[in-house]
DOZA-520129 format. One record per residue (C-alpha): chain; residue number from 1; x negated, y negated, z. Coordinates in steps of 0.5 Angstrom, whole numbers, padded with zeros to 4 digits, always signed. Layout:
<pts>
+----+-----+-------+-------+-------+
| ch |   i |     X |     Y |     Z |
+----+-----+-------+-------+-------+
|  A | NUM |     X |     Y |     Z |
...
+----+-----+-------+-------+-------+
</pts>
This chain:
<pts>
+----+-----+-------+-------+-------+
| ch |   i |     X |     Y |     Z |
+----+-----+-------+-------+-------+
|  A |   1 | -0158 | -0346 | -0251 |
|  A |   2 | -0159 | -0340 | -0256 |
|  A |   3 | -0154 | -0334 | -0254 |
|  A |   4 | -0152 | -0328 | -0257 |
|  A |   5 | -0145 | -0326 | -0260 |
|  A |   6 | -0142 | -0324 | -0253 |
|  A |   7 | -0145 | -0331 | -0250 |
|  A |   8 | -0151 | -0328 | -0247 |
|  A |   9 | -0157 | -0332 | -0247 |
|  A |  10 | -0164 | -0330 | -0249 |
|  A |  11 | -0168 | -0325 | -0245 |
|  A |  12 | -0170 | -0327 | -0238 |
|  A |  13 | -0177 | -0329 | -0237 |
|  A |  14 | -0177 | -0326 | -0230 |
|  A |  15 | -0174 | -0320 | -0227 |
|  A |  16 | -0170 | -0321 | -0221 |
|  A |  17 | -0168 | -0317 | -0215 |
|  A |  18 | -0160 | -0317 | -0213 |
|  A |  19 | -0156 | -0314 | -0208 |
|  A |  20 | -0149 | -0313 | -0208 |
|  A |  21 | -0145 | -0313 | -0202 |
|  A |  22 | -0138 | -0310 | -0204 |
|  A |  23 | -0133 | -0305 | -0201 |
|  A |  24 | -0127 | -0301 | -0204 |
|  A |  25 | -0122 | -0297 | -0199 |
|  A |  26 | -0115 | -0294 | -0199 |
|  A |  27 | -0114 | -0300 | -0195 |
|  A |  28 | -0117 | -0306 | -0199 |
|  A |  29 | -0117 | -0302 | -0206 |
|  A |  30 | -0122 | -0302 | -0211 |
|  A |  31 | -0122 | -0309 | -0215 |
|  A |  32 | -0128 | -0312 | -0211 |
|  A |  33 | -0133 | -0306 | -0213 |
|  A |  34 | -0130 | -0306 | -0220 |
|  A |  35 | -0131 | -0313 | -0221 |
|  A |  36 | -0138 | -0313 | -0218 |
|  A |  37 | -0140 | -0307 | -0223 |
|  A |  38 | -0139 | -0311 | -0229 |
|  A |  39 | -0144 | -0316 | -0227 |
|  A |  40 | -0149 | -0311 | -0224 |
|  A |  41 | -0148 | -0307 | -0231 |
|  A |  42 | -0150 | -0313 | -0235 |
|  A |  43 | -0156 | -0315 | -0230 |
|  A |  44 | -0159 | -0308 | -0230 |
|  A |  45 | -0159 | -0308 | -0238 |
|  A |  46 | -0163 | -0315 | -0238 |
|  A |  47 | -0168 | -0312 | -0234 |
|  A |  48 | -0166 | -0314 | -0227 |
|  A |  49 | -0166 | -0310 | -0220 |
|  A |  50 | -0160 | -0308 | -0217 |
|  A |  51 | -0158 | -0305 | -0210 |
|  A |  52 | -0151 | -0304 | -0208 |
|  A |  53 | -0149 | -0304 | -0200 |
|  A |  54 | -0142 | -0302 | -0198 |
|  A |  55 | -0139 | -0299 | -0192 |
|  A |  56 | -0137 | -0291 | -0192 |
|  A |  57 | -0129 | -0293 | -0191 |
|  A |  58 | -0124 | -0288 | -0194 |
|  A |  59 | -0123 | -0289 | -0201 |
|  A |  60 | -0130 | -0292 | -0202 |
|  A |  61 | -0133 | -0291 | -0209 |
|  A |  62 | -0140 | -0290 | -0207 |
|  A |  63 | -0141 | -0284 | -0212 |
|  A |  64 | -0138 | -0288 | -0218 |
|  A |  65 | -0144 | -0293 | -0216 |
|  A |  66 | -0149 | -0288 | -0216 |
|  A |  67 | -0146 | -0285 | -0223 |
|  A |  68 | -0147 | -0292 | -0226 |
|  A |  69 | -0155 | -0291 | -0224 |
|  A |  70 | -0155 | -0296 | -0218 |
|  A |  71 | -0158 | -0295 | -0212 |
|  A |  72 | -0153 | -0295 | -0206 |
|  A |  73 | -0154 | -0296 | -0199 |
|  A |  74 | -0148 | -0294 | -0195 |
|  A |  75 | -0146 | -0297 | -0188 |
|  A |  76 | -0142 | -0294 | -0182 |
|  A |  77 | -0135 | -0295 | -0183 |
|  A |  78 | -0132 | -0300 | -0178 |
|  A |  79 | -0138 | -0304 | -0176 |
|  A |  80 | -0136 | -0312 | -0175 |
|  A |  81 | -0139 | -0318 | -0179 |
|  A |  82 | -0145 | -0319 | -0175 |
|  A |  83 | -0148 | -0312 | -0175 |
|  A |  84 | -0146 | -0311 | -0182 |
|  A |  85 | -0150 | -0317 | -0184 |
|  A |  86 | -0156 | -0314 | -0179 |
|  A |  87 | -0156 | -0308 | -0183 |
|  A |  88 | -0156 | -0311 | -0190 |
|  A |  89 | -0162 | -0315 | -0188 |
|  A |  90 | -0165 | -0309 | -0186 |
|  A |  91 | -0163 | -0306 | -0193 |
|  A |  92 | -0167 | -0312 | -0196 |
|  A |  93 | -0173 | -0312 | -0192 |
|  A |  94 | -0174 | -0304 | -0193 |
|  A |  95 | -0174 | -0306 | -0201 |
|  A |  96 | -0181 | -0309 | -0200 |
|  A |  97 | -0179 | -0314 | -0205 |
|  A |  98 | -0176 | -0321 | -0204 |
|  A |  99 | -0168 | -0321 | -0206 |
|  A | 100 | -0167 | -0327 | -0211 |
|  A | 101 | -0160 | -0326 | -0210 |
|  A | 102 | -0155 | -0323 | -0205 |
|  A | 103 | -0148 | -0323 | -0209 |
|  A | 104 | -0142 | -0322 | -0204 |
|  A | 105 | -0135 | -0320 | -0206 |
|  A | 106 | -0131 | -0319 | -0199 |
|  A | 107 | -0125 | -0322 | -0196 |
|  A | 108 | -0128 | -0320 | -0189 |
|  A | 109 | -0134 | -0324 | -0189 |
|  A | 110 | -0136 | -0331 | -0188 |
|  A | 111 | -0141 | -0336 | -0187 |
|  A | 112 | -0143 | -0333 | -0180 |
|  A | 113 | -0145 | -0327 | -0184 |
|  A | 114 | -0148 | -0331 | -0190 |
|  A | 115 | -0152 | -0335 | -0185 |
|  A | 116 | -0156 | -0329 | -0183 |
|  A | 117 | -0157 | -0325 | -0190 |
|  A | 118 | -0158 | -0332 | -0193 |
|  A | 119 | -0165 | -0332 | -0189 |
|  A | 120 | -0167 | -0326 | -0193 |
|  A | 121 | -0165 | -0328 | -0200 |
|  A | 122 | -0167 | -0334 | -0204 |
|  A | 123 | -0160 | -0335 | -0207 |
|  A | 124 | -0153 | -0333 | -0205 |
|  A | 125 | -0147 | -0332 | -0209 |
|  A | 126 | -0140 | -0331 | -0206 |
|  A | 127 | -0134 | -0329 | -0210 |
|  A | 128 | -0127 | -0331 | -0207 |
|  A | 129 | -0120 | -0333 | -0208 |
|  A | 130 | -0117 | -0334 | -0202 |
|  A | 131 | -0120 | -0340 | -0199 |
|  A | 132 | -0119 | -0339 | -0192 |
|  A | 133 | -0125 | -0339 | -0189 |
|  A | 134 | -0132 | -0343 | -0189 |
|  A | 135 | -0138 | -0340 | -0193 |
|  A | 136 | -0145 | -0342 | -0193 |
|  A | 137 | -0147 | -0340 | -0200 |
|  A | 138 | -0151 | -0343 | -0207 |
|  A | 139 | -0145 | -0341 | -0211 |
|  A | 140 | -0138 | -0340 | -0210 |
|  A | 141 | -0134 | -0337 | -0216 |
|  A | 142 | -0126 | -0337 | -0216 |
|  A | 143 | -0124 | -0335 | -0222 |
|  A | 144 | -0116 | -0334 | -0220 |
|  A | 145 | -0115 | -0342 | -0219 |
|  A | 146 | -0116 | -0347 | -0224 |
|  A | 147 | -0121 | -0353 | -0225 |
|  A | 148 | -0116 | -0357 | -0221 |
|  A | 149 | -0116 | -0353 | -0215 |
|  A | 150 | -0123 | -0356 | -0212 |
|  A | 151 | -0119 | -0359 | -0206 |
|  A | 152 | -0118 | -0351 | -0204 |
|  A | 153 | -0125 | -0351 | -0201 |
|  A | 154 | -0125 | -0358 | -0198 |
|  A | 155 | -0129 | -0357 | -0191 |
|  A | 156 | -0131 | -0350 | -0193 |
|  A | 157 | -0137 | -0351 | -0197 |
|  A | 158 | -0144 | -0354 | -0196 |
|  A | 159 | -0145 | -0360 | -0201 |
|  A | 160 | -0150 | -0356 | -0204 |
|  A | 161 | -0145 | -0350 | -0207 |
|  A | 162 | -0144 | -0350 | -0214 |
|  A | 163 | -0137 | -0349 | -0215 |
|  A | 164 | -0134 | -0345 | -0221 |
|  A | 165 | -0127 | -0345 | -0222 |
|  A | 166 | -0122 | -0342 | -0227 |
|  A | 167 | -0121 | -0336 | -0232 |
|  A | 168 | -0127 | -0338 | -0236 |
|  A | 169 | -0131 | -0334 | -0230 |
|  A | 170 | -0126 | -0328 | -0230 |
|  A | 171 | -0132 | -0322 | -0230 |
|  A | 172 | -0129 | -0318 | -0235 |
|  A | 173 | -0133 | -0311 | -0236 |
|  A | 174 | -0136 | -0310 | -0243 |
|  A | 175 | -0131 | -0305 | -0244 |
|  A | 176 | -0126 | -0310 | -0245 |
|  A | 177 | -0130 | -0316 | -0248 |
|  A | 178 | -0134 | -0312 | -0252 |
|  A | 179 | -0127 | -0311 | -0256 |
|  A | 180 | -0125 | -0316 | -0261 |
|  A | 181 | -0119 | -0320 | -0258 |
|  A | 182 | -0114 | -0319 | -0263 |
|  A | 183 | -0107 | -0322 | -0263 |
|  A | 184 | -0101 | -0317 | -0263 |
|  A | 185 | -0095 | -0318 | -0267 |
|  A | 186 | -0088 | -0316 | -0266 |
|  A | 187 | -0087 | -0309 | -0264 |
|  A | 188 | -0082 | -0304 | -0261 |
|  A | 189 | -0084 | -0301 | -0254 |
|  A | 190 | -0086 | -0294 | -0256 |
|  A | 191 | -0091 | -0293 | -0250 |
|  A | 192 | -0091 | -0296 | -0243 |
|  A | 193 | -0098 | -0296 | -0239 |
|  A | 194 | -0096 | -0295 | -0231 |
|  A | 195 | -0102 | -0297 | -0227 |
|  A | 196 | -0102 | -0299 | -0220 |
|  A | 197 | -0109 | -0299 | -0218 |
|  A | 198 | -0114 | -0294 | -0215 |
|  A | 199 | -0110 | -0292 | -0208 |
|  A | 200 | -0103 | -0295 | -0209 |
|  A | 201 | -0102 | -0296 | -0202 |
|  A | 202 | -0094 | -0297 | -0203 |
|  A | 203 | -0093 | -0291 | -0208 |
|  A | 204 | -0091 | -0295 | -0213 |
|  A | 205 | -0093 | -0290 | -0218 |
|  A | 206 | -0088 | -0285 | -0215 |
|  A | 207 | -0082 | -0290 | -0215 |
|  A | 208 | -0084 | -0292 | -0222 |
|  A | 209 | -0084 | -0285 | -0225 |
|  A | 210 | -0077 | -0284 | -0222 |
|  A | 211 | -0074 | -0291 | -0225 |
|  A | 212 | -0077 | -0288 | -0232 |
|  A | 213 | -0074 | -0281 | -0231 |
|  A | 214 | -0068 | -0283 | -0234 |
|  A | 215 | -0065 | -0282 | -0241 |
|  A | 216 | -0066 | -0289 | -0243 |
|  A | 217 | -0073 | -0288 | -0243 |
|  A | 218 | -0074 | -0281 | -0246 |
|  A | 219 | -0077 | -0283 | -0253 |
|  A | 220 | -0082 | -0288 | -0250 |
|  A | 221 | -0089 | -0285 | -0248 |
|  A | 222 | -0092 | -0286 | -0241 |
|  A | 223 | -0099 | -0286 | -0239 |
|  A | 224 | -0100 | -0286 | -0232 |
|  A | 225 | -0106 | -0288 | -0229 |
|  A | 226 | -0108 | -0286 | -0221 |
|  A | 227 | -0115 | -0286 | -0218 |
|  A | 228 | -0118 | -0280 | -0214 |
|  A | 229 | -0117 | -0284 | -0208 |
|  A | 230 | -0110 | -0284 | -0208 |
|  A | 231 | -0107 | -0280 | -0202 |
|  A | 232 | -0101 | -0278 | -0206 |
|  A | 233 | -0105 | -0275 | -0212 |
|  A | 234 | -0102 | -0268 | -0212 |
|  A | 235 | -0095 | -0271 | -0211 |
|  A | 236 | -0095 | -0276 | -0217 |
|  A | 237 | -0098 | -0270 | -0221 |
|  A | 238 | -0092 | -0266 | -0220 |
|  A | 239 | -0088 | -0271 | -0221 |
|  A | 240 | -0091 | -0273 | -0228 |
|  A | 241 | -0091 | -0266 | -0230 |
|  A | 242 | -0084 | -0266 | -0230 |
|  A | 243 | -0083 | -0271 | -0235 |
|  A | 244 | -0085 | -0269 | -0242 |
|  A | 245 | -0086 | -0276 | -0244 |
|  A | 246 | -0091 | -0277 | -0239 |
|  A | 247 | -0099 | -0276 | -0239 |
|  A | 248 | -0103 | -0277 | -0232 |
|  A | 249 | -0110 | -0280 | -0233 |
|  A | 250 | -0114 | -0279 | -0226 |
|  A | 251 | -0120 | -0284 | -0226 |
|  A | 252 | -0119 | -0285 | -0233 |
|  A | 253 | -0126 | -0287 | -0236 |
|  A | 254 | -0124 | -0293 | -0241 |
|  A | 255 | -0117 | -0296 | -0239 |
|  A | 256 | -0118 | -0301 | -0244 |
|  A | 257 | -0116 | -0295 | -0249 |
|  A | 258 | -0110 | -0294 | -0245 |
|  A | 259 | -0108 | -0302 | -0245 |
|  A | 260 | -0110 | -0302 | -0252 |
|  A | 261 | -0105 | -0297 | -0254 |
|  A | 262 | -0099 | -0299 | -0250 |
|  A | 263 | -0094 | -0304 | -0252 |
|  A | 264 | -0092 | -0306 | -0245 |
|  A | 265 | -0095 | -0305 | -0238 |
|  A | 266 | -0092 | -0304 | -0231 |
|  A | 267 | -0097 | -0305 | -0226 |
|  A | 268 | -0100 | -0308 | -0220 |
|  A | 269 | -0102 | -0315 | -0219 |
|  A | 270 | -0110 | -0314 | -0218 |
|  A | 271 | -0116 | -0315 | -0222 |
|  A | 272 | -0113 | -0311 | -0228 |
|  A | 273 | -0108 | -0317 | -0229 |
|  A | 274 | -0114 | -0321 | -0233 |
|  A | 275 | -0116 | -0315 | -0237 |
|  A | 276 | -0109 | -0314 | -0239 |
|  A | 277 | -0109 | -0321 | -0241 |
|  A | 278 | -0115 | -0321 | -0245 |
|  A | 279 | -0112 | -0315 | -0249 |
|  A | 280 | -0105 | -0319 | -0250 |
|  A | 281 | -0101 | -0313 | -0246 |
|  A | 282 | -0095 | -0316 | -0244 |
|  A | 283 | -0094 | -0314 | -0237 |
|  A | 284 | -0089 | -0313 | -0231 |
|  A | 285 | -0093 | -0314 | -0225 |
|  A | 286 | -0092 | -0312 | -0217 |
|  A | 287 | -0095 | -0315 | -0211 |
|  A | 288 | -0098 | -0310 | -0207 |
|  A | 289 | -0102 | -0314 | -0203 |
|  A | 290 | -0102 | -0321 | -0200 |
|  A | 291 | -0108 | -0324 | -0204 |
|  A | 292 | -0104 | -0322 | -0210 |
|  A | 293 | -0098 | -0326 | -0209 |
|  A | 294 | -0100 | -0333 | -0211 |
|  A | 295 | -0104 | -0331 | -0217 |
|  A | 296 | -0098 | -0327 | -0219 |
|  A | 297 | -0093 | -0333 | -0218 |
|  A | 298 | -0098 | -0337 | -0222 |
|  A | 299 | -0098 | -0332 | -0228 |
|  A | 300 | -0091 | -0332 | -0228 |
|  A | 301 | -0090 | -0339 | -0228 |
|  A | 302 | -0095 | -0340 | -0234 |
|  A | 303 | -0091 | -0334 | -0238 |
|  A | 304 | -0097 | -0330 | -0238 |
|  A | 305 | -0093 | -0324 | -0234 |
|  A | 306 | -0086 | -0323 | -0231 |
|  A | 307 | -0088 | -0322 | -0223 |
|  A | 308 | -0083 | -0317 | -0220 |
|  A | 309 | -0085 | -0319 | -0213 |
|  A | 310 | -0087 | -0315 | -0207 |
|  A | 311 | -0087 | -0308 | -0208 |
|  A | 312 | -0084 | -0306 | -0201 |
|  A | 313 | -0078 | -0310 | -0203 |
|  A | 314 | -0077 | -0306 | -0210 |
|  A | 315 | -0072 | -0301 | -0211 |
|  A | 316 | -0072 | -0295 | -0216 |
|  A | 317 | -0066 | -0299 | -0220 |
|  A | 318 | -0070 | -0306 | -0219 |
|  A | 319 | -0076 | -0303 | -0223 |
|  A | 320 | -0071 | -0299 | -0228 |
|  A | 321 | -0067 | -0306 | -0230 |
|  A | 322 | -0074 | -0310 | -0230 |
|  A | 323 | -0077 | -0305 | -0235 |
|  A | 324 | -0070 | -0304 | -0239 |
|  A | 325 | -0070 | -0312 | -0240 |
|  A | 326 | -0077 | -0313 | -0242 |
|  A | 327 | -0076 | -0308 | -0247 |
|  A | 328 | -0070 | -0312 | -0250 |
|  A | 329 | -0074 | -0318 | -0250 |
|  A | 330 | -0079 | -0318 | -0256 |
|  A | 331 | -0079 | -0326 | -0256 |
|  A | 332 | -0082 | -0325 | -0249 |
|  A | 333 | -0087 | -0320 | -0250 |
|  A | 334 | -0090 | -0324 | -0256 |
|  A | 335 | -0090 | -0330 | -0252 |
|  A | 336 | -0093 | -0327 | -0246 |
|  A | 337 | -0099 | -0323 | -0250 |
|  A | 338 | -0101 | -0330 | -0254 |
|  A | 339 | -0101 | -0334 | -0247 |
|  A | 340 | -0105 | -0328 | -0244 |
|  A | 341 | -0110 | -0328 | -0249 |
|  A | 342 | -0111 | -0336 | -0249 |
|  A | 343 | -0112 | -0336 | -0242 |
|  A | 344 | -0118 | -0330 | -0242 |
|  A | 345 | -0123 | -0331 | -0247 |
|  A | 346 | -0128 | -0325 | -0244 |
|  A | 347 | -0134 | -0330 | -0243 |
|  A | 348 | -0134 | -0330 | -0236 |
|  A | 349 | -0140 | -0325 | -0234 |
|  A | 350 | -0144 | -0328 | -0239 |
|  A | 351 | -0143 | -0335 | -0236 |
|  A | 352 | -0144 | -0332 | -0229 |
|  A | 353 | -0151 | -0328 | -0232 |
|  A | 354 | -0153 | -0335 | -0235 |
|  A | 355 | -0152 | -0338 | -0228 |
|  A | 356 | -0156 | -0333 | -0224 |
|  A | 357 | -0162 | -0333 | -0229 |
|  A | 358 | -0162 | -0340 | -0229 |
|  A | 359 | -0162 | -0341 | -0221 |
|  A | 360 | -0166 | -0335 | -0220 |
|  A | 361 | -0172 | -0337 | -0225 |
+----+-----+-------+-------+-------+
</pts>
């Protein structure tokens, strides 16, 4: 198959209609939506029709989806899976055009939802990494576990499901895969990126700022990112303003710029871990949710990151000592950077698009 420099196939012969079902909220974070937005951007650029469906939970990203040029239908907060499925079907029917694909990235939906919605779409694509519930889908993608993890889904999938496993399917946005993957050489730590997700439910940003407000780090620049949905935004703003070396970035439009400039990252163990891998940014990661724990431990064993464990157990002194240790270990920094770039090649979305177009033709 002929592909372009980024790995995308030739322009499609037929326009597809795709519905994305993903939520963001203060409780679950923003990773599901951002993951889907990267894929949706590429499908839209290739001429396909895209609609998002999401619930109106506190911390949703509806305006972000609409600002990116997507139709977004909002469901009521707090509805159950069956009602969610019926309302998603109503969205598909209201379009007046059959859905070729429904893409669902949601830990709270399973085979019951998929059976209802599946009657109104030609194909159903599930993004998951928990393997804790049955699915009824044509494709399931789990980029967080390797190709040797097929047994995780034994008994959870129908025989027809195409299973996509491993980091080669990590859906990095064009902001990242559009940048050349340049190896980093040894370098002193002069700039640290601090990023604990859009909502930061454990207030790790506040604790990390407190940890680095210390003479040992006075000469190191700090880039601190927070989302507009962070309930402690003003507290963090005041804290950062009291530290001359800190710059606060609220909903930064291009986090790749900050990652590229940083020498070390202190952040959450969510989807941005893969972005940091691609750019070769050595990282100390904190587990903020149960679904991050297994991946954090696996990346730590591989030498890609240093996992500091559960955020709710970390003290200010724990964070301070972890950063101090990482700054002094240039050999680990270099090995971490190389291991991360070897793990994530940036071609995940191109591979997803190829499968969506081939199976949807």
